[in-house]
N, CA, C and O atoms as a GROMACS GRO file, in nm:
protein
  328
    1UNK      N    1  -0.847  -2.234   1.344
    1UNK     CA    2  -0.844  -2.093   1.374
    1UNK      C    3  -0.702  -2.052   1.408
    1UNK      O    4  -0.630  -2.125   1.475
    2UNK      N    5  -0.663  -1.934   1.362
    2UNK     CA    6  -0.527  -1.887   1.384
    2UNK      C    7  -0.510  -1.844   1.529
    2UNK      O    8  -0.603  -1.794   1.592
    3UNK      N    9  -0.389  -1.864   1.582
    3UNK     CA   10  -0.366  -1.821   1.719
    3UNK      C   11  -0.327  -1.673   1.722
    3UNK      O   12  -0.309  -1.611   1.617
    4UNK      N   13  -0.315  -1.618   1.841
    4UNK     CA   14  -0.289  -1.475   1.857
    4UNK      C   15  -0.158  -1.434   1.790
    4UNK      O   16  -0.149  -1.326   1.731
    5UNK      N   17  -0.058  -1.518   1.799
    5UNK     CA   18   0.070  -1.487   1.736
    5UNK      C   19   0.059  -1.477   1.585
    5UNK      O   20   0.119  -1.390   1.523
    6UNK      N   21  -0.019  -1.568   1.526
    6UNK     CA   22  -0.040  -1.565   1.382
    6UNK      C   23  -0.116  -1.439   1.341
    6UNK      O   24  -0.084  -1.377   1.239
    7UNK      N   25  -0.217  -1.401   1.418
    7UNK     CA   26  -0.296  -1.281   1.386
    7UNK      C   27  -0.211  -1.155   1.403
    7UNK      O   28  -0.226  -1.060   1.326
    8UNK      N   29  -0.124  -1.153   1.502
    8UNK     CA   30  -0.034  -1.039   1.520
    8UNK      C   31   0.061  -1.029   1.401
    8UNK      O   32   0.087  -0.919   1.351
    9UNK      N   33   0.112  -1.141   1.357
    9UNK     CA   34   0.202  -1.143   1.242
    9UNK      C   35   0.128  -1.100   1.116
    9UNK      O   36   0.185  -1.031   1.031
   10UNK      N   37   0.002  -1.141   1.102
   10UNK     CA   38  -0.076  -1.108   0.982
   10UNK      C   39  -0.093  -0.957   0.967
   10UNK      O   40  -0.067  -0.904   0.859
   11UNK      N   41  -0.136  -0.887   1.072
   11UNK     CA   42  -0.157  -0.743   1.055
   11UNK      C   43  -0.025  -0.673   1.030
   11UNK      O   44  -0.019  -0.578   0.951
   12UNK      N   45   0.081  -0.718   1.095
   12UNK     CA   46   0.212  -0.655   1.074
   12UNK      C   47   0.261  -0.676   0.931
   12UNK      O   48   0.317  -0.585   0.870
   13UNK      N   49   0.240  -0.795   0.879
   13UNK     CA   50   0.281  -0.825   0.741
   13UNK      C   51   0.205  -0.739   0.642
   13UNK      O   52   0.264  -0.684   0.549
   14UNK      N   53   0.074  -0.725   0.662
   14UNK     CA   54  -0.007  -0.642   0.573
   14UNK      C   55   0.030  -0.494   0.586
   14UNK      O   56   0.032  -0.421   0.487
   15UNK      N   57   0.059  -0.451   0.707
   15UNK     CA   58   0.102  -0.313   0.731
   15UNK      C   59   0.233  -0.285   0.657
   15UNK      O   60   0.246  -0.184   0.588
   16UNK      N   61   0.328  -0.374   0.673
   16UNK     CA   62   0.457  -0.356   0.605
   16UNK      C   63   0.441  -0.355   0.454
   16UNK      O   64   0.506  -0.277   0.386
   17UNK      N   65   0.354  -0.440   0.402
   17UNK     CA   66   0.330  -0.444   0.257
   17UNK      C   67   0.274  -0.310   0.209
   17UNK      O   68   0.310  -0.263   0.101
   18UNK      N   69   0.187  -0.249   0.288
   18UNK     CA   70   0.130  -0.119   0.250
   18UNK      C   71   0.236  -0.010   0.253
   18UNK      O   72   0.247   0.070   0.160
   19UNK      N   73   0.314  -0.007   0.358
   19UNK     CA   74   0.416   0.097   0.374
   19UNK      C   75   0.523   0.086   0.266
   19UNK      O   76   0.578   0.187   0.221
   20UNK      N   77   0.553  -0.035   0.225
   20UNK     CA   78   0.660  -0.056   0.126
   20UNK      C   79   0.610  -0.060  -0.018
   20UNK      O   80   0.691  -0.072  -0.110
   21UNK      N   81   0.480  -0.051  -0.039
   21UNK     CA   82   0.424  -0.060  -0.176
   21UNK      C   83   0.466   0.061  -0.258
   21UNK      O   84   0.446   0.176  -0.217
   22UNK      N   85   0.524   0.035  -0.373
   22UNK     CA   86   0.568   0.141  -0.463
   22UNK      C   87   0.471   0.165  -0.578
   22UNK      O   88   0.472   0.272  -0.639
   23UNK      N   89   0.389   0.067  -0.608
   23UNK     CA   90   0.294   0.078  -0.717
   23UNK      C   91   0.171   0.155  -0.669
   23UNK      O   92   0.094   0.105  -0.587
   24UNK      N   93   0.153   0.276  -0.720
   24UNK     CA   94   0.042   0.361  -0.676
   24UNK      C   95  -0.094   0.295  -0.705
   24UNK      O   96  -0.192   0.323  -0.635
   25UNK      N   97  -0.100   0.210  -0.806
   25UNK     CA   98  -0.225   0.141  -0.838
   25UNK      C   99  -0.263   0.038  -0.731
   25UNK      O  100  -0.381   0.006  -0.716
   26UNK      N  101  -0.167  -0.013  -0.658
   26UNK     CA  102  -0.191  -0.114  -0.556
   26UNK      C  103  -0.194  -0.055  -0.414
   26UNK      O  104  -0.241  -0.120  -0.321
   27UNK      N  105  -0.145   0.066  -0.398
   27UNK     CA  106  -0.124   0.124  -0.266
   27UNK      C  107  -0.253   0.135  -0.185
   27UNK      O  108  -0.256   0.091  -0.070
   28UNK      N  109  -0.359   0.191  -0.242
   28UNK     CA  110  -0.482   0.209  -0.166
   28UNK      C  111  -0.542   0.074  -0.123
   28UNK      O  112  -0.598   0.064  -0.014
   29UNK      N  113  -0.531  -0.027  -0.208
   29UNK     CA  114  -0.580  -0.160  -0.171
   29UNK      C  115  -0.499  -0.217  -0.055
   29UNK      O  116  -0.556  -0.276   0.037
   30UNK      N  117  -0.369  -0.201  -0.061
   30UNK     CA  118  -0.284  -0.253   0.048
   30UNK      C  119  -0.314  -0.180   0.179
   30UNK      O  120  -0.315  -0.242   0.285
   31UNK      N  121  -0.337  -0.049   0.171
   31UNK     CA  122  -0.371   0.027   0.290
   31UNK      C  123  -0.502  -0.026   0.350
   31UNK      O  124  -0.511  -0.048   0.470
   32UNK      N  125  -0.602  -0.047   0.266
   32UNK     CA  126  -0.732  -0.096   0.312
   32UNK      C  127  -0.718  -0.234   0.376
   32UNK      O  128  -0.779  -0.260   0.480
   33UNK      N  129  -0.640  -0.322   0.316
   33UNK     CA  130  -0.620  -0.455   0.373
   33UNK      C  131  -0.554  -0.448   0.510
   33UNK      O  132  -0.595  -0.518   0.603
   34UNK      N  133  -0.453  -0.363   0.522
   34UNK     CA  134  -0.383  -0.349   0.649
   34UNK      C  135  -0.475  -0.289   0.755
   34UNK      O  136  -0.477  -0.335   0.869
   35UNK      N  137  -0.551  -0.186   0.718
   35UNK     CA  138  -0.644  -0.125   0.813
   35UNK      C  139  -0.747  -0.226   0.860
   35UNK      O  140  -0.780  -0.231   0.979
   36UNK      N  141  -0.798  -0.306   0.770
   36UNK     CA  142  -0.897  -0.408   0.806
   36UNK      C  143  -0.838  -0.508   0.906
   36UNK      O  144  -0.903  -0.542   1.005
   37UNK      N  145  -0.717  -0.554   0.880
   37UNK     CA  146  -0.652  -0.650   0.970
   37UNK      C  147  -0.625  -0.588   1.107
   37UNK      O  148  -0.642  -0.653   1.209
   38UNK      N  149  -0.583  -0.462   1.108
   38UNK     CA  150  -0.555  -0.393   1.234
   38UNK      C  151  -0.684  -0.375   1.314
   38UNK      O  152  -0.686  -0.400   1.435
   39UNK      N  153  -0.791  -0.333   1.247
   39UNK     CA  154  -0.917  -0.315   1.318
   39UNK      C  155  -0.969  -0.448   1.372
   39UNK      O  156  -1.028  -0.453   1.480
   40UNK      N  157  -0.948  -0.555   1.298
   40UNK     CA  158  -0.986  -0.687   1.346
   40UNK      C  159  -0.908  -0.725   1.471
   40UNK      O  160  -0.964  -0.781   1.565
   41UNK      N  161  -0.781  -0.695   1.471
   41UNK     CA  162  -0.697  -0.726   1.588
   41UNK      C  163  -0.740  -0.641   1.708
   41UNK      O  164  -0.745  -0.691   1.820
   42UNK      N  165  -0.770  -0.515   1.685
   42UNK     CA  166  -0.816  -0.428   1.793
   42UNK      C  167  -0.947  -0.481   1.851
   42UNK      O  168  -0.967  -0.480   1.972
   43UNK      N  169  -1.037  -0.526   1.764
   43UNK     CA  170  -1.165  -0.576   1.813
   43UNK      C  171  -1.146  -0.703   1.896
   43UNK      O  172  -1.226  -0.729   1.987
   44UNK      N  173  -1.044  -0.781   1.868
   44UNK     CA  174  -1.015  -0.898   1.950
   44UNK      C  175  -0.983  -0.855   2.093
   44UNK      O  176  -1.028  -0.917   2.189
   45UNK      N  177  -0.905  -0.749   2.106
   45UNK     CA  178  -0.873  -0.698   2.240
   45UNK      C  179  -0.999  -0.651   2.310
   45UNK      O  180  -1.019  -0.679   2.428
   46UNK      N  181  -1.085  -0.579   2.237
   46UNK     CA  182  -1.208  -0.527   2.296
   46UNK      C  183  -1.302  -0.641   2.334
   46UNK      O  184  -1.364  -0.638   2.441
   47UNK      N  185  -1.313  -0.741   2.248
   47UNK     CA  186  -1.401  -0.855   2.276
   47UNK      C  187  -1.358  -0.932   2.399
   47UNK      O  188  -1.442  -0.983   2.473
   48UNK      N  189  -1.230  -0.940   2.421
   48UNK     CA  190  -1.179  -1.017   2.533
   48UNK      C  191  -1.155  -0.932   2.657
   48UNK      O  192  -1.118  -0.984   2.762
   49UNK      N  193  -1.175  -0.800   2.645
   49UNK     CA  194  -1.152  -0.708   2.756
   49UNK      C  195  -1.014  -0.730   2.818
   49UNK      O  196  -1.001  -0.746   2.939
   50UNK      N  197  -0.915  -0.732   2.734
   50UNK     CA  198  -0.780  -0.753   2.787
   50UNK      C  199  -0.684  -0.655   2.720
   50UNK      O  200  -0.706  -0.609   2.609
   51UNK      N  201  -0.581  -0.627   2.790
   51UNK     CA  202  -0.477  -0.541   2.735
   51UNK      C  203  -0.342  -0.591   2.784
   51UNK      O  204  -0.255  -0.513   2.824
   52UNK      N  205  -0.325  -0.722   2.778
   52UNK     CA  206  -0.204  -0.783   2.833
   52UNK      C  207  -0.079  -0.749   2.753
   52UNK      O  208   0.032  -0.756   2.806
   53UNK      N  209  -0.096  -0.712   2.627
   53UNK     CA  210   0.020  -0.678   2.545
   53UNK      C  211   0.014  -0.531   2.509
   53UNK      O  212  -0.029  -0.495   2.399
   54UNK      N  213   0.055  -0.446   2.600
   54UNK     CA  214   0.054  -0.302   2.578
   54UNK      C  215   0.139  -0.261   2.460
   54UNK      O  216   0.108  -0.163   2.392
   55UNK      N  217   0.246  -0.335   2.434
   55UNK     CA  218   0.331  -0.302   2.320
   55UNK      C  219   0.257  -0.322   2.189
   55UNK      O  220   0.268  -0.238   2.099
   56UNK      N  221   0.182  -0.430   2.177
   56UNK     CA  222   0.108  -0.452   2.053
   56UNK      C  223  -0.004  -0.350   2.040
   56UNK      O  224  -0.030  -0.300   1.930
   57UNK      N  225  -0.071  -0.318   2.148
   57UNK     CA  226  -0.178  -0.218   2.143
   57UNK      C  227  -0.125  -0.085   2.092
   57UNK      O  228  -0.187  -0.021   2.007
   58UNK      N  229  -0.012  -0.044   2.144
   58UNK     CA  230   0.049   0.081   2.100
   58UNK      C  231   0.092   0.071   1.953
   58UNK      O  232   0.075   0.167   1.878
   59UNK      N  233   0.145  -0.043   1.913
   59UNK     CA  234   0.187  -0.062   1.774
   59UNK      C  235   0.067  -0.057   1.680
   59UNK      O  236   0.077  -0.003   1.570
   60UNK      N  237  -0.047  -0.112   1.722
   60UNK     CA  238  -0.168  -0.108   1.640
   60UNK      C  239  -0.213   0.035   1.616
   60UNK      O  240  -0.245   0.073   1.503
   61UNK      N  241  -0.214   0.115   1.722
   61UNK     CA  242  -0.255   0.254   1.709
   61UNK      C  243  -0.157   0.332   1.621
   61UNK      O  244  -0.198   0.411   1.536
   62UNK      N  245  -0.028   0.310   1.643
   62UNK     CA  246   0.073   0.377   1.561
   62UNK      C  247   0.060   0.339   1.414
   62UNK      O  248   0.075   0.424   1.326
   63UNK      N  249   0.034   0.212   1.389
   63UNK     CA  250   0.019   0.166   1.250
   63UNK      C  251  -0.103   0.230   1.185
   63UNK      O  252  -0.096   0.272   1.069
   64UNK      N  253  -0.214   0.237   1.256
   64UNK     CA  254  -0.334   0.302   1.200
   64UNK      C  255  -0.306   0.448   1.168
   64UNK      O  256  -0.349   0.498   1.063
   65UNK      N  257  -0.236   0.517   1.256
   65UNK     CA  258  -0.202   0.657   1.230
   65UNK      C  259  -0.112   0.671   1.108
   65UNK      O  260  -0.132   0.761   1.026
   66UNK      N  261  -0.015   0.583   1.095
   66UNK     CA  262   0.075   0.588   0.980
   66UNK      C  263  -0.001   0.559   0.850
   66UNK      O  264   0.023   0.623   0.748
   67UNK      N  265  -0.092   0.462   0.854
   67UNK     CA  266  -0.171   0.430   0.735
   67UNK      C  267  -0.263   0.545   0.697
   67UNK      O  268  -0.284   0.572   0.578
   68UNK      N  269  -0.319   0.613   0.797
   68UNK     CA  270  -0.402   0.731   0.770
   68UNK      C  271  -0.321   0.837   0.696
   68UNK      O  272  -0.368   0.895   0.598
   69UNK      N  273  -0.199   0.862   0.743
   69UNK     CA  274  -0.114   0.961   0.679
   69UNK      C  275  -0.074   0.916   0.539
   69UNK      O  276  -0.069   0.997   0.446
   70UNK      N  277  -0.045   0.788   0.524
   70UNK     CA  278  -0.008   0.735   0.393
   70UNK      C  279  -0.124   0.748   0.295
   70UNK      O  280  -0.103   0.780   0.178
   71UNK      N  281  -0.247   0.724   0.341
   71UNK     CA  282  -0.365   0.739   0.256
   71UNK      C  283  -0.381   0.885   0.213
   71UNK      O  284  -0.415   0.912   0.098
   72UNK      N  285  -0.358   0.978   0.304
   72UNK     CA  286  -0.366   1.120   0.269
   72UNK      C  287  -0.268   1.154   0.158
   72UNK      O  288  -0.302   1.226   0.064
   73UNK      N  289  -0.148   1.102   0.170
   73UNK     CA  290  -0.048   1.127   0.067
   73UNK      C  291  -0.090   1.064  -0.066
   73UNK      O  292  -0.078   1.126  -0.171
   74UNK      N  293  -0.137   0.941  -0.060
   74UNK     CA  294  -0.180   0.871  -0.181
   74UNK      C  295  -0.299   0.942  -0.246
   74UNK      O  296  -0.305   0.955  -0.368
   75UNK      N  297  -0.394   0.988  -0.163
   75UNK     CA  298  -0.512   1.056  -0.215
   75UNK      C  299  -0.477   1.191  -0.278
   75UNK      O  300  -0.544   1.236  -0.371
   76UNK      N  301  -0.373   1.254  -0.227
   76UNK     CA  302  -0.334   1.384  -0.281
   76UNK      C  303  -0.235   1.370  -0.395
   76UNK      O  304  -0.182   1.469  -0.445
   77UNK      N  305  -0.209   1.246  -0.436
   77UNK     CA  306  -0.116   1.217  -0.546
   77UNK      C  307   0.025   1.264  -0.511
   77UNK      O  308   0.103   1.303  -0.599
   78UNK      N  309   0.056   1.259  -0.381
   78UNK     CA  310   0.190   1.292  -0.338
   78UNK      C  311   0.217   1.441  -0.327
   78UNK      O  312   0.330   1.480  -0.296
   79UNK      N  313   0.118   1.525  -0.350
   79UNK     CA  314   0.136   1.669  -0.341
   79UNK      C  315   0.125   1.713  -0.195
   79UNK      O  316   0.035   1.666  -0.124
   80UNK      N  317   0.213   1.800  -0.149
   80UNK     CA  318   0.202   1.848  -0.011
   80UNK      C  319   0.072   1.922   0.012
   80UNK      O  320   0.023   1.993  -0.076
   81UNK      N  321   0.016   1.905   0.131
   81UNK     CA  322  -0.108   1.973   0.169
   81UNK      C  323  -0.073   2.105   0.239
   81UNK      O  324   0.028   2.113   0.310
   82UNK      N  325  -0.155   2.207   0.219
   82UNK     CA  326  -0.134   2.336   0.289
   82UNK      C  327  -0.197   2.333   0.424
   82UNK      O  328  -0.190   2.431   0.498
   0.00000   0.00000   0.00000
């Protein structure tokens, strides 16, 4: 089983891959993978009832918000929303 450091690195790696993806055909899949990893990491915190790493908790929430916005852009084909 992976340790906490490995799991933290995993979601960050998937998040970065989504943010940096240039191929529109791969973008939504990368976003979904990153969101899944982030939600898994968040559930680890909830399962253990701990919040010892406030920096990571904040980073998880920020990453989810950024992925949500990226998905909106991808879904709109890059067109600005009114």
